[in-house]
C-alpha positions as CSV (number, residue, x, y, z in Angstrom):
1,M,110.4,116.6,201.7
2,E,108.6,113.4,200.8
3,R,105.0,113.7,199.6
4,K,102.4,111.0,199.9
5,N,100.9,109.3,196.9
6,R,97.4,111.0,197.0
7,W,95.6,107.8,196.0
8,S,96.5,106.3,199.4
9,V,94.5,108.9,201.3
10,Y,91.3,109.2,199.2
11,G,88.0,107.9,200.6
12,E,85.0,106.8,198.6
13,A,83.6,110.4,198.4
14,E,86.9,111.7,197.0
15,H,87.1,108.9,194.5
16,Q,83.6,109.7,193.2
17,E,84.3,113.4,192.9
18,L,87.7,112.7,191.3
19,Q,86.1,110.5,188.6
20,K,83.5,113.1,188.0
21,I,86.1,115.8,187.4
22,A,88.2,113.4,185.2
23,E,85.2,112.6,182.9
24,K,84.3,116.3,182.6
25,Y,87.9,117.0,181.7
26,K,88.1,114.3,179.1
27,K,84.9,115.7,177.5
28,G,86.6,119.1,177.3
29,L,89.6,117.7,175.7
30,D,87.5,115.9,173.0
31,I,85.6,119.0,172.2
32,G,88.5,121.5,172.4
33,K,91.4,120.3,170.2
34,T,92.0,123.9,168.9
35,E,92.0,127.3,170.5
36,R,88.7,128.2,168.8
37,E,87.0,125.1,169.9
38,C,88.2,125.7,173.5
39,I,86.8,129.2,173.5
40,Q,83.4,127.9,172.1
41,Y,83.3,125.3,174.8
42,T,84.3,127.7,177.5
43,V,81.7,130.3,176.5
44,K,78.9,127.7,176.5
45,E,79.9,126.5,179.9
46,I,80.2,129.9,181.6
47,E,77.1,131.4,180.1
48,A,75.1,128.4,181.5
49,Q,76.5,129.5,184.9
50,G,75.3,133.1,184.6
51,Y,78.3,134.8,182.9
52,R,77.5,137.7,180.6
53,S,79.6,139.2,177.9
54,L,81.3,142.5,178.5
55,E,79.4,143.9,175.5
56,S,76.1,143.2,177.2
57,F,77.1,145.5,180.1
58,W,78.1,148.2,177.7
59,K,74.7,148.1,175.9
60,S,72.6,148.0,179.1
61,G,74.6,150.7,180.8
62,E,74.7,148.6,184.0
63,A,77.4,149.2,186.6
64,L,79.3,146.2,187.8
65,K,78.6,145.0,191.4
66,P,79.9,142.2,193.6
67,G,78.7,138.9,192.4
68,D,78.5,139.8,188.7
69,K,80.1,137.4,186.3
70,V,81.5,138.9,183.1
71,Y,83.7,137.7,180.2
72,A,85.4,139.0,177.1
73,V,86.7,137.1,174.0
74,C,89.6,138.2,171.8
75,M,89.4,137.0,168.2
76,K,87.7,133.7,169.2
77,K,91.1,132.4,170.5
78,S,91.5,134.0,174.0
79,I,89.1,134.7,176.8
80,A,89.1,136.6,180.1
81,M,86.4,135.8,182.7
82,F,85.7,137.6,186.0
83,H,83.7,136.9,189.1
84,I,83.4,140.3,190.7
85,G,84.3,140.3,194.4
86,R,83.4,142.4,197.4
87,Q,86.6,144.4,197.4
88,P,87.2,147.2,194.8
89,L,89.1,146.1,191.7
90,E,92.0,148.4,192.5
91,N,92.7,146.1,195.5
92,G,93.7,143.5,193.0
93,M,92.4,140.2,191.7
94,N,93.2,136.5,192.2
95,I,94.1,135.4,188.6
96,L,94.3,131.9,187.1
97,G,96.1,132.0,183.8
98,A,96.7,129.1,181.3
99,H,97.1,128.7,177.6
100,I,94.9,126.7,175.2
101,D,97.2,126.3,172.2
102,S,99.2,123.1,171.9
103,P,101.9,121.8,169.6
104,R,100.5,120.7,166.3
105,I,100.9,120.8,162.5
106,D,99.3,123.7,160.6
107,V,98.2,123.7,156.9
108,K,100.0,126.3,154.8
109,Q,98.2,128.9,152.8
110,N,98.9,127.4,149.4
111,P,99.0,123.8,150.5
112,L,97.3,121.4,148.0
113,Y,99.5,119.7,145.4
114,E,99.8,116.4,143.5
115,N,102.9,114.3,143.3
116,E,102.9,111.0,141.4
117,E,99.1,110.8,141.6
118,L,99.0,111.3,145.3
119,A,97.4,114.5,146.8
120,Y,99.1,116.2,149.7
121,L,98.6,119.2,152.0
122,D,101.8,121.2,152.6
123,T,102.3,121.9,156.3
124,H,104.3,123.9,158.8
125,Y,104.6,122.6,162.4
126,Y,103.7,124.8,165.3
127,G,105.5,124.8,168.7
128,G,108.2,122.5,169.9
129,I,107.7,118.9,168.7
130,K,109.8,115.9,168.0
131,K,108.9,115.6,164.3
132,Y,109.4,111.9,164.1
133,Q,106.6,111.3,166.6
134,W,104.0,112.7,164.1
135,V,104.4,110.2,161.3
136,T,102.2,107.1,160.7
137,L,99.6,108.3,163.1
138,P,95.8,108.7,162.3
139,L,95.4,112.4,162.1
140,A,92.4,114.7,162.0
141,I,91.9,118.2,160.5
142,H,90.1,120.9,162.7
143,G,89.7,124.6,161.8
144,V,87.8,127.1,159.8
145,V,87.7,128.4,156.2
146,A,86.7,132.1,155.9
147,K,85.2,133.0,152.6
148,K,85.2,136.3,150.8
149,D,81.5,136.8,151.3
150,G,82.0,136.7,155.1
151,T,80.8,133.2,155.8
152,V,83.0,131.0,157.9
153,V,82.9,127.2,157.4
154,E,83.9,125.0,160.3
155,I,86.0,121.9,159.4
156,N,86.3,118.8,161.6
157,I,87.3,115.7,159.8
158,G,88.6,112.5,161.4
159,E,86.9,112.4,164.8
160,Q,83.7,110.6,164.0
161,E,83.7,106.8,163.6
162,N,82.8,107.0,159.9
163,D,85.1,109.9,159.1
164,P,88.2,109.4,157.0
165,V,91.5,110.1,158.8
166,F,94.8,111.3,157.4
167,V,98.5,110.4,157.8
168,I,102.1,111.6,157.3
169,T,104.0,108.8,155.8
170,D,107.4,107.4,156.8
171,L,110.1,105.4,155.0
172,L,109.8,101.7,155.4
173,V,112.4,100.2,157.7
174,H,113.7,97.9,154.8
175,L,115.0,101.0,153.0
176,A,115.8,103.2,155.9
177,A,119.5,102.4,156.6
178,K,120.7,105.9,155.8
179,Q,117.7,107.5,157.6
180,M,118.4,105.5,160.7
181,E,121.9,107.0,160.8
182,K,120.6,110.6,161.2
183,K,120.2,112.4,164.4
184,A,116.7,112.4,165.9
185,N,116.1,116.0,165.0
186,A,116.8,115.3,161.3
187,V,115.2,111.8,160.9
188,I,112.0,113.6,159.7
189,E,112.5,117.0,158.2
190,G,109.9,119.8,158.6
191,E,109.2,120.0,154.9
192,K,108.4,116.2,154.8
193,L,105.6,116.5,157.3
194,D,103.1,116.9,154.5
195,L,99.7,115.3,154.9
196,L,98.6,112.5,152.6
197,F,95.2,113.8,151.5
198,G,93.9,111.6,148.6
199,S,94.8,109.2,145.8
200,C,91.8,108.7,143.6
201,P,91.6,110.6,140.2
202,I,88.6,112.5,139.0
203,D,86.3,110.6,136.7
204,Q,87.3,111.9,133.3
205,S,84.9,109.7,131.3
206,E,82.3,112.5,131.3
207,S,82.8,115.4,129.0
208,L,85.1,118.0,130.5
209,E,86.4,121.2,129.0
210,K,89.9,119.8,129.2
211,E,91.6,116.7,130.5
212,E,92.9,117.3,134.0
213,K,96.7,116.8,134.3
214,E,96.4,116.6,138.1
215,A,93.4,114.4,138.3
216,V,93.8,113.4,141.9
217,K,94.0,117.0,143.0
218,A,91.0,117.9,140.9
219,N,89.0,115.1,142.6
220,V,90.0,116.4,146.0
221,M,88.8,119.9,145.1
222,N,85.5,118.4,143.8
223,I,85.0,116.8,147.2
224,L,85.8,120.0,149.1
225,K,83.5,121.9,146.8
226,E,80.6,119.5,147.4
227,Y,80.9,119.2,151.2
228,Y,82.3,122.6,152.2
229,N,81.6,124.9,149.2
230,M,85.3,125.5,149.1
231,E,87.5,126.7,146.2
232,E,91.3,126.3,146.2
233,E,91.8,130.0,146.7
234,D,89.9,129.7,150.0
235,F,92.9,128.0,151.6
236,V,94.5,131.4,151.7
237,S,92.0,132.5,154.4
238,A,91.7,129.2,156.2
239,E,93.1,128.2,159.6
240,L,93.4,124.4,159.5
241,E,95.2,122.5,162.3
242,I,96.3,118.9,162.0
243,V,96.0,117.0,165.3
244,P,95.9,113.4,166.4
245,A,92.6,111.7,165.7
246,G,90.8,110.1,168.6
247,R,89.3,110.7,172.0
248,A,90.8,111.2,175.4
249,R,91.0,107.8,177.1
250,D,91.6,106.3,180.5
251,C,95.2,105.0,180.8
252,G,96.4,102.0,182.8
253,I,94.7,98.8,183.9
254,D,93.6,100.7,187.1
255,R,92.2,103.6,185.0
256,S,94.3,106.0,187.1
257,M,95.6,108.2,184.3
258,V,94.4,110.1,181.2
259,I,96.0,109.8,177.8
260,A,95.0,112.5,175.3
261,Y,96.3,115.1,172.8
262,G,96.8,118.7,174.0
263,Q,97.0,118.2,177.8
264,D,99.8,120.9,177.6
265,D,98.2,123.1,178.6
266,R,94.5,122.3,178.6
267,V,94.8,120.2,181.7
268,C,95.5,123.5,183.5
269,A,93.0,125.5,181.4
270,F,90.0,123.2,182.0
271,T,90.7,122.7,185.7
272,S,91.0,126.5,186.1
273,L,87.7,126.9,184.3
274,F,86.0,124.3,186.5
275,A,87.4,126.1,189.6
276,M,86.0,129.4,188.3
277,L,82.6,127.8,187.7
278,D,82.4,126.2,191.2
279,V,83.8,129.1,193.3
280,E,81.1,130.9,195.3
281,A,81.0,134.5,196.5
282,V,84.6,135.9,196.6
283,D,86.2,138.7,198.5
284,R,88.7,139.6,195.9
285,T,87.6,139.5,192.2
286,A,88.3,136.0,190.8
287,C,89.7,136.0,187.2
288,C,90.6,133.3,184.7
289,I,92.4,134.0,181.5
290,L,92.9,131.4,178.8
291,V,95.2,132.6,176.0
292,D,96.7,131.6,172.7
293,K,100.2,131.4,171.2
294,E,102.2,130.4,174.4
295,E,103.9,127.7,172.5
296,I,105.5,130.2,170.1
297,G,106.3,133.0,172.6
298,S,102.9,134.4,173.6
299,V,103.0,136.8,170.7
300,G,100.3,138.4,168.6
301,A,96.9,139.8,169.4
302,T,95.7,136.6,171.1
303,G,98.9,135.9,173.0
304,M,99.7,137.1,176.6
305,H,102.0,139.8,175.3
306,S,99.0,141.6,173.7
307,R,97.1,144.4,175.5
308,F,93.8,142.5,175.5
309,F,93.8,141.6,179.2
310,E,94.9,145.1,180.3
311,N,92.2,146.7,178.1
312,V,89.5,144.5,179.6
313,V,90.5,145.4,183.1
314,A,90.3,149.0,182.1
315,E,86.7,148.4,180.9
316,L,85.8,146.7,184.2
317,V,87.2,149.6,186.2
318,A,85.1,152.0,184.1
319,L,82.0,149.8,184.5
320,S,82.5,150.0,188.3
321,G,82.0,153.7,188.1
322,E,85.6,154.6,188.8
323,E,87.2,155.2,185.5
324,S,90.8,155.9,186.2
325,E,94.1,154.9,184.6
326,L,95.7,154.9,188.0
327,K,93.1,152.4,189.3
328,V,93.7,150.1,186.4
329,R,97.4,150.1,187.2
330,R,96.7,149.4,190.9
331,A,94.3,146.6,190.0
332,L,97.0,144.9,188.0
333,Q,99.9,145.5,190.4
334,N,97.9,144.4,193.5
335,S,96.8,141.2,191.8
336,K,98.1,137.7,192.6
337,M,98.4,135.1,189.9
338,L,98.9,131.4,189.3
339,S,100.5,131.1,185.9
340,S,99.1,127.6,185.3
341,D,101.2,125.5,183.0
342,V,102.3,121.9,183.0
343,S,105.4,120.5,184.6
344,A,107.6,117.5,183.5
345,A,106.6,114.4,185.4
346,Y,109.5,112.3,186.7
347,D,110.0,109.4,184.2
348,P,112.0,106.4,185.6
349,M,112.7,105.4,182.0
350,Y,114.7,108.6,181.5
351,A,115.9,109.3,185.1
352,E,119.1,110.8,183.8
353,A,117.3,113.9,182.7
354,F,115.9,114.7,186.2
355,E,117.2,115.7,189.5
356,K,115.0,113.5,191.7
357,R,114.8,115.8,194.8
358,S,113.5,118.6,192.6
359,A,111.2,116.6,190.3
360,A,107.4,116.5,190.0
361,F,105.8,113.1,190.5
362,F,102.5,111.6,189.5
363,A,99.7,111.5,192.1
364,K,101.5,113.9,194.5
365,G,99.4,116.9,193.7
366,L,99.5,120.3,192.1
367,V,103.1,121.4,191.1
368,F,104.5,124.8,191.9
369,N,107.6,126.0,190.1
370,K,109.3,128.9,191.9
371,F,111.1,129.6,188.7
372,T,111.2,128.2,185.1
373,G,113.6,129.4,182.4
374,S,116.7,127.6,181.4
375,R,120.2,127.1,182.8
376,G,120.9,130.2,184.9
377,K,117.1,130.9,185.2
378,S,117.2,132.7,181.8
379,G,113.7,133.9,180.8
380,S,112.3,133.1,184.2
381,N,109.9,134.6,186.6
382,D,111.3,133.9,190.1
383,A,108.5,134.1,192.7
384,N,109.0,135.8,196.1
385,A,109.4,133.8,199.3
386,E,106.6,135.6,201.0
387,Y,104.2,134.8,198.2
388,L,105.1,131.1,198.4
389,A,104.4,131.2,202.1
390,Q,100.9,132.6,201.4
391,L,100.2,129.9,198.8
392,R,101.3,127.2,201.2
393,N,98.8,128.5,203.8
394,A,96.0,128.8,201.2
395,M,96.5,125.2,200.0
396,D,96.9,123.8,203.5
397,Q,93.6,125.4,204.6
398,E,91.8,123.2,202.1
399,D,94.1,120.1,202.4
400,V,95.2,120.4,198.8
401,A,98.1,118.1,197.9
402,Y,101.0,120.1,196.3
403,Q,104.7,119.7,195.5
404,F,107.5,121.9,194.4
405,A,109.7,121.1,191.3
406,E,112.0,122.3,188.6
407,L,112.0,121.3,184.9
408,G,114.7,118.7,184.8
409,K,118.4,119.1,185.6
410,V,119.9,122.5,185.7
411,D,121.8,122.3,182.5
412,E,119.6,119.8,180.7
413,G,117.3,122.3,179.0
414,G,114.3,124.3,180.3
415,G,111.1,126.1,179.3
416,G,109.0,129.2,179.9
417,T,105.4,130.2,180.5
418,I,103.3,133.4,180.6
419,A,104.4,134.1,184.2
420,Y,107.1,136.7,183.4
421,I,104.7,138.6,181.2
422,M,102.2,139.2,183.9
423,A,104.9,139.8,186.5
424,N,105.8,142.9,184.4
425,Y,102.8,144.6,186.0
426,G,104.4,144.1,189.4
427,M,101.9,141.5,190.6
428,E,102.9,138.4,192.5
429,V,103.1,135.4,190.1
430,I,104.2,131.8,190.4
431,D,104.0,128.9,187.9
432,S,101.8,126.0,188.9
433,G,100.3,123.1,187.1
434,V,100.0,119.4,186.5
435,A,102.8,116.9,186.0
436,V,102.8,115.4,182.5
437,L,104.5,112.4,180.8
438,N,105.2,112.6,177.1
439,M,104.9,116.4,177.2
440,H,104.6,117.9,173.6
441,A,104.1,114.4,172.1
442,P,100.9,113.7,170.1
443,W,99.6,111.7,173.1
444,E,100.4,113.0,176.6
445,V,99.6,111.3,180.0
446,T,98.5,112.8,183.3
447,S,97.4,111.4,186.6
448,K,93.7,111.7,187.5
449,A,94.7,112.4,191.1
450,D,96.8,115.4,189.9
451,I,93.9,116.7,187.8
452,Y,91.7,116.6,190.8
453,E,94.2,118.3,193.1
454,A,94.8,121.0,190.5
455,Y,91.1,121.7,190.4
456,R,90.9,121.8,194.2
457,G,94.1,123.9,194.4
458,Y,92.8,126.5,192.0
459,K,89.6,126.8,194.0
460,A,91.6,127.2,197.2
461,F,93.6,130.0,195.5
462,L,90.5,131.9,194.4
463,K,88.9,131.6,197.8
464,N,91.8,132.0,200.2
465,M,94.4,134.4,198.7
């Protein structure tokens, strides 16, 4: 089933709208390099479009009615937003779900140390990465430092033109004969992904109570104290993420692609958000959930395994004047969902890893994965045939370009998403998303045509299912 390259069918109007969506998407990527930043950006965008917090409905005592727009945030790292439809909630919702965490390197809780007059931050990588890809790159630090007095200091170093950047060093090629003999997964060890943080010792010419033995570390702490009022103990209650420094950029001489950090899975998250903002009056309640921790198993209070989403749905049912545990269960079971996560784009340079007839291609539209998992579909949600037929109809009504794919050859590897977690409620769920090159690398590549078709496809799903 050959799919057309979507660029060949766009007219001038489509080109203009596509570029508009792509620019908005790049802006979102630049602002949201961490989960907290994504949530801040999302709340700002949806409140400008009339969304109100769940708490505001509690306080006012208002009942939910069709057309209302409501959202709830979990620990500043996950969000659920709802556009209330004409049908009762117990009839189910049309749900878009994506994750906003991405592979990265985290700073440990006791990280700062000095070694031979160089200061480092000790780190622990997060999610599936090829560790050797993270060395010698300009890196930035994003996050927060929570202090004992309750204040929270936001950290963002390395993104502005005049900011310093950071680096993880590598062994020079002239001395790397033994290193080059190692397997790729051992060339750079996890404990050697420490961040080079400073090299200048504190000025000890002034009178000090005692001479600093670790003068570079002392100088670093002086700088952190001056700019962020931060003590070394404050690292214990900090969440600091190391990410590639730099903005999302057009890729290719024809500007047909986007290269940026964190497109897995923010390409699905932001296009889902844009679809929610642009969808008009809906019959079934439209919902978008953006969650944390997918890259490490969707665990914890902010991951999809938590009860956050279920609890919020219970609150909505109660605000609709029909408080009932049974109606909450019906609302979840009768829902339909696109578990939006990226797919591996076919790469001719590594064709041996793909089965071409079942691969996702650039510029051929939104990708549906009937199942994910690995090898014998282990860890998979396997969508029903009837649901696939409904989706095809919904997409075709709006002339959305789409394709069906698997993640590489059957025994080559595999991956999972949040789909199976939501399917536990008995709802219809399928994986969908955008094809990505360099997935999980510091810099990933997507097609602007696929970004645009994903946005259109998510709108069609909210409108027509």
